[in-house]
N, C-alpha and C positions, 0 to 999 in steps of 0.2 A: 486750962482743962483738956485732959486728954480727948483727941477725936475718937469718936463713935462711929465704927463703921457698921453700917445696917446691910446686911445680907439679904438681898431680894430673892425669894425663892420663885425664879422664872420658869413658866412650863417648859418642858422638853419637848424639842421639834417633834413632829408628827413622823415617825420611820417611815410612814408610807412618801411623804415630802421629800426625802433624803434619797430615797430610792429612785424617785422621777428625777431629781437633780442629776444624781449619779449617771442616770441612764440618759439624759438630755447631753451631758457632757461627753460621754462616749459616743453618742451619735456625731455630736460635733466634731470630736476628734477623728473618729472614723470617715466622716465626709472630707475634712481638709487632707487626711492620708490618701484618700481616694484621688482626690484632686490632683496631691501632688505627684502619685505615683503615674496617673494618665499623663501628665505632663513629662515626666521622666519618661516613661513608656513610648510617648509619642517621637520626642526627640532622638531617642536611642533606635526605633524603629525606621524612623525617616532617614536618618543619618549613617546609620550602620548595615541596614540591609539593604544596601545596593548591590546589583549583579555585577561582579568583576570577573567571575571565572565560570567556563562551562567544561563539566567533567563529561566525555562521551563514552558510553558502554555499548557494545553491539550484541544484539539478540542473535543477529545472523548478519556476515560480514557486507557491507554496502560498499559501491566503488567510490567513497568520498573519504578524505582523512581528517582526523580529528580537527586540523586547523582550518579546514574547508567548510566543516558544517559549522565549528564556532565562528567563523568569519560570517557565514549566511544569517548569523542571529545577533550581528553587530549592532541592529536597533534596540536591542533589547538592554545593552548594556549601560549601567547606571540607573536602570528602572528598579523599582523596590521589588525583593525578592519575592514577596506574597501578593502582589498586586497584578502580576503578570497573568495572564490566561493561558494555562497548559493548552487549551484548545487552538489559542492563537499561536502559539509556538509550534504547535504539529501542522496546521494549515501553512505557516511560513516554511517550515522545512520540506515539506510534502511537494508544494509549491516549486521551490526553487531547486530541490533534489530530488525528480522523480522516483528514482530507485529506493527512497524511503518509504516504506509501506505505512508504518505508525511509529507513534513517540510516546514514550512514555516518560514523564516529566516529575522529578522530585527534588526537594530543596536542601541544601545543606549549608547550616549557619557557619560563618555570619554571612556568605555572600556568594554562594557557588550553584548554579543548577546543574542538576544531574540529569543528563538525557540517556534513555535506554532506546535505540533505533533497530528497528527490524527491515528487514528486505523486502520490496516488490518483486514476486517471482515473472519473470518471462514466459506468459503463457500463452498469448496469440500475436502470431505475425500477419498484420493484416495488409494485403497487397493493396498498393495504392496506385503505381504505376508498374510496368514491366522492371523486374529487378528492384524495387522500391517497395519499403515495408516500414510500416508503423508497429514498432514492437510495444504490445501492453501486456499490463498486468490483468488478472482475471476479471477486474470491475473495467476493464476498456480504457483505464488510464493510460496515457501515451507516455511510454519510458524513454524513448529515443525513435529516431528515423534512421532506418540502417539498410544498407543493399544485401544483408545476408538474413536467412532465418536461423536464429538460435537454436540450438542444438535443444531437443525437448519441446519447444515451441509448436503450437499447432498452427498450420499455414491457413489462412483465412482467405478464402477466393470468391470471385463471382460478381462482387459489387466494390465500387471504389467511392470514395468520398473526398471532399477538400476541407471538410468539417473536422479539423484536429488541431492540437497544439499540445507540443511536449509540456507534460504536468498536468493536463485537464483531460476529460474524458471524450474519447473519438465517439463520433455520432454518424449513424446512417440515416439518408434520407429515403425511407421505405416508399417505395411505390404506394402501398396502402394508406402512406400518412400517418404513421404511429411509429413506435419505439420498440416494436417487436422483435424486432432482429438484435436489438442490444440486449434485450431480456434475454433471448434464446442463447446467445453467446455466453452470458453470466450464468445462466443455468447449465450449460455445458460446462463452463468452467468448475463452479460448485461443485458437481456431481461428479467429475474426474477426479476432484481432490476427495470427497466423503467416500468414493467407492473404489478409491486407488485406481484408476485406471489412467494407465502411462503410455496407452500403444495408439490413440487417435493422432493422427499426424496430419490430417487436413480436414476442413470443413467447407464446404462450397455452398453459399449463400445467395448464388445468383437468381435462382426461383424460389421466392418467398414460400411457396406451396410444394417444392419439390426439393428441400435441402438434403443433402448428402454428406456422409463423412467417409474418412477411409481409415481402416484400423489393421496397423502393423503393416502396410504397404500391401494387402493380401484380401482385404474384405471390404467390401462396400455396404455401408449401412445404410440404406434408404429411412430418412427420418420425416419426410413429409413437412407440413406446416410448421410454424414456430410454436403451437401448444404444447403443453406437457412436455417439455425438452428433457425434463430431470428426469421422467419416467422412462422416456424412450431411450436415455442412455444407460439407466440403469438394466433395464430389460434387455438392451443390447449386450450390455457386459456379461448377463447371466446366459443368454443364448450362445455368445460365443464361447464362454467358459465350457459349456457343455460340448458345442460343437468340437473345441480343442482337444477335448478326452478322446475323440473319436480320429480327428485329423489335425494335430498342433500344427500343421504346416500348409494346411488345404485353403486353396482359393474358393471365393464365391460371393453370393451377395445376400444381405439381410435384410428383410423390409418389417419395420416396425411402425408403419405407418397408420395401422389399425390398434386402437387401444389395448392393451394390455395382451397383446399378440405378436410373437415374433416368428417368422418364416424365413429357413434358411436355404438357399438353393446353392449347392456346392457346383463349382466350375473349373473349366480349366481357364487359366490365366490369359491366353489367346482370345477368349472369348468374353473378356470384360473390357470392354473399350474405355469406359472413365479412369480404370484403373492404369491401363496402358497410356492413355492420354497424360496421367497426372505422372507417372514413372518417367516418362520422355521430357515433360516438363522440369521435372526436377533434375533430372540428368544435366540438359541444357542449362540451367542454373548453376548447377555444380561447376562445369565446364566454364562457364562464363565467369565465375567467381575465382576459380583458379587461373584463370587469363588475367583476370584484374590484378589478383595477387602478384603475379610473376611480373605484371608491368609495373606494380609500385615497387618491387624488389630491384628492377633493372633501373628504373628512375632515381631510388636510394643510392645504387651501387655507381652512377653516373654522377651524380652530384658528389658523393665521397671523392671518386677518382678526379674530379674536376677542381676540388678544394685542396686536394694532395699537391696537384700539377701546379695550381696558383701558389701553393706555399714553396713549392721547390724553385719557382720562378724567383 
């Protein structure tokens, strides 16, 4: 007897259930894929992106070679390219290499840090002792200790300090017990840049209530106390510009100690004691620097002659 097959009419699955199952399957696959991607990325991220090279670019030339700058960052070698702090790198370089003013950090795959460095300008030469100066930028960060005042730097005299370290901010112990002198000098630096003033050659801070500056080695600017120094410097520039239209090489004294008021008194050079004292001092320092340079040259020459003599023997 032939087998009789009975076809059962089973109900069709609910389309909504099919859709839910497909969605669940897709979610599971996506989750597994995401986990695998994370694992792979973590391995690649951890193993590949390790710092091996430093590429140095200069916004303005600094007195350090690429090799020296890279060497100062040797502690960062081998660290993950994306986990090192740009701020930490900047601080490290600015501390070890004071003439670096700012650092812009970029990353180049797979293992290169690209650094764009800018130079700290020599703004002040703060007299520490006779013939010894702390050369600082406009924020009073000490760039170096030198026996000469760099060309274009403003000599700061009248108050000494032992609170300084190359790479750190120089500080004065003001008699009034605050940091008003630092603030005043920083304001002077900022204003000379913003107002394009290039002829202030000296600032005397010996008397905190009687600060004065010398402009172009011919005009004494009486600034008074440390308050509103930016406004006083800007006002001085405007007053001197007007006076220069009348007498571009004239001597005199300018008083800006009264708020928003500038009073200029033309004088003969021989009648400006502060100016005479300053120029005599600078002439003495120039002569001393020339003597020291000649001594160094003679010493080097003698050493060379001694070496030549020894070789001949």
